[in-house]
DSSP file (Angstrom, degrees, kcal/mol; ACC not computed):
  #  RESIDUE AA STRUCTURE BP1 BP2  ACC     N-H-->O    O-->H-N    N-H-->O    O-->H-N    TCO  KAPPA ALPHA  PHI   PSI    X-CA   Y-CA   Z-CA
    1    1 A M              0   0    0      0, 0.0     5,-0.0     0, 0.0     0, 0.0   0.000 360.0 360.0 360.0 137.6    0.0    0.0    0.0
    2    2 A D    >>  -     0   0    0      1,-0.1     4,-1.8     2,-0.0     3,-0.5  -0.418 360.0-129.3 -64.8 138.0    1.2    3.5   -0.8
    3    3 A P  H 3> S+     0   0    0      0, 0.0     4,-1.6     0, 0.0     6,-0.2   0.796 107.3  57.5 -61.5 -27.6    2.2    5.4    2.3
    4    4 A A  H 34>S+     0   0    0      1,-0.2     5,-2.8     2,-0.2     6,-0.3   0.899 107.9  47.6 -65.4 -36.3    0.0    8.4    1.2
    5    5 A E  H X45S+     0   0    0     -3,-0.5     3,-1.1     3,-0.2    -1,-0.2   0.862 105.6  58.1 -70.4 -35.2   -2.8    6.2    1.1
    6    6 A A  H 3<5S+     0   0    0     -4,-1.8    -1,-0.2     1,-0.3    -2,-0.2   0.859 106.2  48.0 -63.0 -36.5   -2.1    4.7    4.5
    7    7 A D  T ><5S-     0   0    0     -4,-1.6     3,-0.5     1,-0.0    -1,-0.3   0.301 122.1-103.2 -87.2   8.7   -2.2    8.0    6.3
    8    8 A G  T < 5 -     0   0    0     -3,-1.1    -3,-0.2     1,-0.2    -2,-0.1   0.698  70.0 -62.5  83.2  17.8   -5.5    8.9    4.6
    9    9 A G  T 3><S+     0   0    0     -5,-2.8     4,-2.0    -6,-0.2    -1,-0.2   0.556  98.3 129.5  84.7   8.3   -3.8   11.3    2.1
   10   10 A D  H <> S+     0   0    0     -3,-0.5     4,-2.4    -6,-0.3     5,-0.2   0.893  70.6  57.0 -65.6 -34.4   -2.5   13.7    4.7
   11   11 A R  H  > S+     0   0    0     -7,-0.2     4,-2.2     2,-0.2    -1,-0.2   0.914 105.9  49.1 -57.7 -43.3    0.9   13.6    3.1
   12   12 A A  H  > S+     0   0    0      1,-0.2     4,-2.5     2,-0.2    -1,-0.2   0.945 111.3  49.7 -61.6 -48.1   -0.4   14.7   -0.2
   13   13 A Q  H  X S+     0   0    0     -4,-2.0     4,-1.7     1,-0.2    -1,-0.2   0.852 110.3  50.9 -64.8 -35.7   -2.3   17.6    1.5
   14   14 A A  H  X S+     0   0    0     -4,-2.4     4,-2.0     2,-0.2    -1,-0.2   0.890 109.1  51.4 -65.8 -41.5    0.9   18.6    3.3
   15   15 A D  H  X S+     0   0    0     -4,-2.2     4,-2.3     1,-0.2    -2,-0.2   0.926 108.9  49.8 -63.6 -44.1    2.9   18.6    0.1
   16   16 A S  H  X S+     0   0    0     -4,-2.5     4,-2.3     1,-0.2    -1,-0.2   0.846 110.1  51.9 -65.1 -33.4    0.3   20.8   -1.6
   17   17 A R  H  X S+     0   0    0     -4,-1.7     4,-2.7    -5,-0.2    -1,-0.2   0.901 108.3  50.5 -63.0 -41.0    0.5   23.2    1.4
   18   18 A Q  H  X S+     0   0    0     -4,-2.0     4,-3.2     2,-0.2    -2,-0.2   0.911 111.2  49.2 -64.7 -48.1    4.3   23.4    1.1
   19   19 A T  H  X S+     0   0    0     -4,-2.3     4,-3.0     2,-0.2    -2,-0.2   0.932 112.3  47.0 -61.6 -44.5    4.0   24.2   -2.7
   20   20 A T  H  X S+     0   0    0     -4,-2.3     4,-2.6     1,-0.2    -2,-0.2   0.944 112.7  49.2 -68.9 -42.5    1.5   26.8   -2.1
   21   21 A T  H  X S+     0   0    0     -4,-2.7     4,-2.7     2,-0.2     5,-0.2   0.942 110.9  50.1 -60.3 -44.9    3.6   28.3    0.7
   22   22 A A  H  X S+     0   0    0     -4,-3.2     4,-2.3     2,-0.2    -2,-0.2   0.955 112.3  49.1 -61.4 -45.2    6.7   28.3   -1.6
   23   23 A V  H  X S+     0   0    0     -4,-3.0     4,-2.3     1,-0.2    -1,-0.2   0.922 112.4  46.6 -56.3 -43.1    4.7   30.0   -4.4
   24   24 A D  H  X S+     0   0    0     -4,-2.6     4,-2.3     1,-0.2    -1,-0.2   0.890 113.5  48.1 -69.6 -38.6    3.4   32.6   -2.1
   25   25 A A  H  X S+     0   0    0     -4,-2.7     4,-2.1     2,-0.2    -1,-0.2   0.812 110.2  53.4 -72.7 -30.6    6.9   33.2   -0.6
   26   26 A R  H  X S+     0   0    0     -4,-2.3     4,-2.1    -5,-0.2    -2,-0.2   0.893 110.8  46.4 -68.3 -43.7    8.4   33.4   -4.1
   27   27 A E  H  X S+     0   0    0     -4,-2.3     4,-2.1     2,-0.2    -2,-0.2   0.914 112.9  48.9 -61.4 -46.0    5.8   36.1   -5.0
   28   28 A N  H  X S+     0   0    0     -4,-2.3     4,-2.0     2,-0.2    -2,-0.2   0.921 110.3  52.6 -59.1 -44.9    6.5   38.0   -1.8
   29   29 A F  H  X S+     0   0    0     -4,-2.1     4,-2.0     1,-0.2    -2,-0.2   0.881 110.6  45.2 -57.7 -44.8   10.1   37.8   -2.5
   30   30 A R  H  X S+     0   0    0     -4,-2.1     4,-2.5     1,-0.2    -1,-0.2   0.833 109.9  56.5 -74.1 -29.9    9.7   39.2   -6.1
   31   31 A D  H  X S+     0   0    0     -4,-2.1     4,-2.4     2,-0.2    -1,-0.2   0.917 108.1  48.6 -65.5 -40.5    7.3   42.0   -4.7
   32   32 A I  H  X S+     0   0    0     -4,-2.0     4,-2.2     1,-0.2    -2,-0.2   0.933 113.1  46.4 -68.2 -41.1   10.1   43.1   -2.3
   33   33 A H  H  X S+     0   0    0     -4,-2.0     4,-2.1     2,-0.2    -1,-0.2   0.878 111.7  51.4 -65.8 -40.7   12.7   43.1   -5.1
   34   34 A R  H  X S+     0   0    0     -4,-2.5     4,-1.9     2,-0.2    -2,-0.2   0.934 110.2  49.0 -55.5 -49.1   10.3   45.0   -7.4
   35   35 A A  H  X S+     0   0    0     -4,-2.4     4,-0.9     1,-0.2    -2,-0.2   0.924 111.2  50.7 -63.4 -45.5    9.7   47.6   -4.6
   36   36 A M  H  X S+     0   0    0     -4,-2.2     4,-0.5     1,-0.2     3,-0.5   0.877 108.2  51.7 -57.6 -41.7   13.6   47.9   -4.1
   37   37 A T  H >< S+     0   0    0     -4,-2.1     3,-0.6     1,-0.2    -1,-0.2   0.812 105.2  55.3 -75.1 -26.5   14.3   48.5   -7.8
   38   38 A E  H 3< S+     0   0    0     -4,-1.9    -1,-0.2     1,-0.2    -2,-0.2   0.731 105.0  55.0 -72.7 -19.7   11.7   51.2   -7.9
   39   39 A M  H 3< S+     0   0    0     -4,-0.9    -1,-0.2    -3,-0.5    -2,-0.2   0.621  86.7 102.0 -78.5 -16.0   13.5   53.0   -5.0
   40   40 A V    <<  -     0   0    0     -3,-0.6     2,-0.4    -4,-0.5    -3,-0.0  -0.458  54.0-166.7 -80.0 139.9   16.8   53.0   -6.9
   41   41 A S        -     0   0    0     -2,-0.2    27,-0.0     2,-0.1    -2,-0.0  -0.955  19.4-160.5-124.1 147.1   17.9   56.3   -8.6
   42   42 A F        +     0   0    0     -2,-0.4     2,-0.3    25,-0.1    22,-0.1   0.166  53.4 123.3-106.0   8.3   20.6   56.7  -11.1
   43   43 A D        -     0   0    0      1,-0.1    -2,-0.1     2,-0.0     0, 0.0  -0.588  69.8-117.0 -75.8 135.0   20.9   60.4  -10.5
   44   44 A N        -     0   0    0     -2,-0.3    -1,-0.1     1,-0.1    -2,-0.1  -0.598  21.6-159.3 -68.7 118.6   24.3   61.6   -9.6
   45   45 A P        +     0   0    0      0, 0.0    -1,-0.1     0, 0.0     3,-0.1   0.530  54.5 112.1 -82.4  -3.4   23.9   63.1   -6.0
   46   46 A L  S    S-     0   0    0      1,-0.1    -2,-0.0     2,-0.1     5,-0.0  -0.331  78.2-101.8 -70.8 151.6   27.1   65.3   -6.2
   47   47 A P    >>  -     0   0    0      0, 0.0     4,-1.9     0, 0.0     3,-1.0  -0.260  38.1-103.1 -61.5 161.8   26.6   69.0   -6.3
   48   48 A E  H 3> S+     0   0    0      1,-0.3     4,-1.8     2,-0.2     5,-0.1   0.792 118.5  59.8 -59.4 -35.4   27.0   70.7   -9.7
   49   49 A E  H 3> S+     0   0    0      1,-0.2     4,-0.6     2,-0.2    -1,-0.3   0.800 109.4  42.4 -65.1 -31.0   30.4   72.0   -9.1
   50   50 A F  H <> S+     0   0    0     -3,-1.0     4,-1.9     2,-0.2     3,-0.3   0.832 110.1  58.0 -87.2 -34.4   31.8   68.5   -8.5
   51   51 A K  H  < S+     0   0    0     -4,-1.9    -2,-0.2     1,-0.2    -1,-0.2   0.882 102.5  54.0 -56.7 -40.3   29.8   67.0  -11.5
   52   52 A A  H  < S+     0   0    0     -4,-1.8    -1,-0.2     1,-0.2    -2,-0.2   0.797 112.6  44.1 -67.0 -29.9   31.5   69.5  -13.8
   53   53 A R  H  < S+     0   0    0     -4,-0.6    -1,-0.2    -3,-0.3    -2,-0.2   0.729 110.9  56.3 -84.4 -22.0   35.0   68.3  -12.6
   54   54 A I  S  < S-     0   0    0     -4,-1.9    -1,-0.2     0, 0.0     2,-0.1  -0.921  84.1-143.4-117.4 109.7   34.3   64.6  -12.6
   55   55 A P        -     0   0    0      0, 0.0     2,-0.2     0, 0.0    -3,-0.1  -0.356  23.6-105.1 -72.6 150.1   33.1   63.5  -16.0
   56   56 A E        -     0   0    0      1,-0.1    -5,-0.0    -5,-0.1     2,-0.0  -0.539  37.9-121.9 -75.5 135.5   30.4   60.7  -16.3
   57   57 A S     >  -     0   0    0     -2,-0.2     4,-2.5     1,-0.1     5,-0.2  -0.264  20.4-110.4 -70.4 160.6   31.7   57.3  -17.3
   58   58 A E  H  > S+     0   0    0      1,-0.2     4,-2.5     2,-0.2     5,-0.2   0.871 119.9  52.6 -58.9 -36.6   30.6   55.5  -20.2
   59   59 A V  H  > S+     0   0    0      2,-0.2     4,-2.5     1,-0.2     5,-0.2   0.931 108.5  49.4 -63.1 -42.7   28.9   52.9  -18.0
   60   60 A E  H  > S+     0   0    0      1,-0.2     4,-2.4     2,-0.2    -2,-0.2   0.924 113.1  48.7 -63.1 -43.5   27.0   55.7  -16.0
   61   61 A A  H  X S+     0   0    0     -4,-2.5     4,-2.1     1,-0.2    -1,-0.2   0.952 111.7  48.7 -62.5 -47.9   25.8   57.2  -19.4
   62   62 A S  H  X S+     0   0    0     -4,-2.5     4,-1.4     1,-0.2    -2,-0.2   0.907 112.8  47.4 -55.7 -44.6   24.7   53.8  -20.7
   63   63 A V  H  X S+     0   0    0     -4,-2.5     4,-3.1     1,-0.2     5,-0.4   0.883 111.8  50.7 -67.8 -40.2   22.7   53.0  -17.6
   64   64 A R  H  X S+     0   0    0     -4,-2.4     4,-1.8    -5,-0.2    -1,-0.2   0.868 109.3  51.8 -65.7 -35.7   21.2   56.5  -17.7
   65   65 A A  H  < S+     0   0    0     -4,-2.1    -2,-0.2    -5,-0.2    -1,-0.2   0.786 117.8  38.2 -71.4 -29.4   20.1   56.0  -21.3
   66   66 A V  H  < S+     0   0    0     -4,-1.4    -2,-0.2    -5,-0.2    -3,-0.2   0.905 131.0  24.2 -82.1 -50.7   18.5   52.7  -20.5
   67   67 A F  H  <        0   0    0     -4,-3.1    -3,-0.2    -5,-0.2    -2,-0.2   0.609 360.0 360.0-100.3 -14.3   16.9   53.4  -17.1
   68   68 A G     <        0   0    0     -4,-1.8    -4,-0.2    -5,-0.4    -3,-0.1   0.462 360.0 360.0  91.1 360.0   16.5   57.3  -17.2
């Protein structure tokens, strides 16, 4: 006899709960990361007098072009 059948299917129910919990946790984790990316700014925080003396790198320019 299958062990899942022997315990009345409780093991199968437990497995489905774990899967649902894992899916919920994954979605929660993704929501957290989406919120973090929305808070990121690619603006140079330096005062204008420093920006004029320190040129923007090609990487910074490409990131600004893609993300604004």
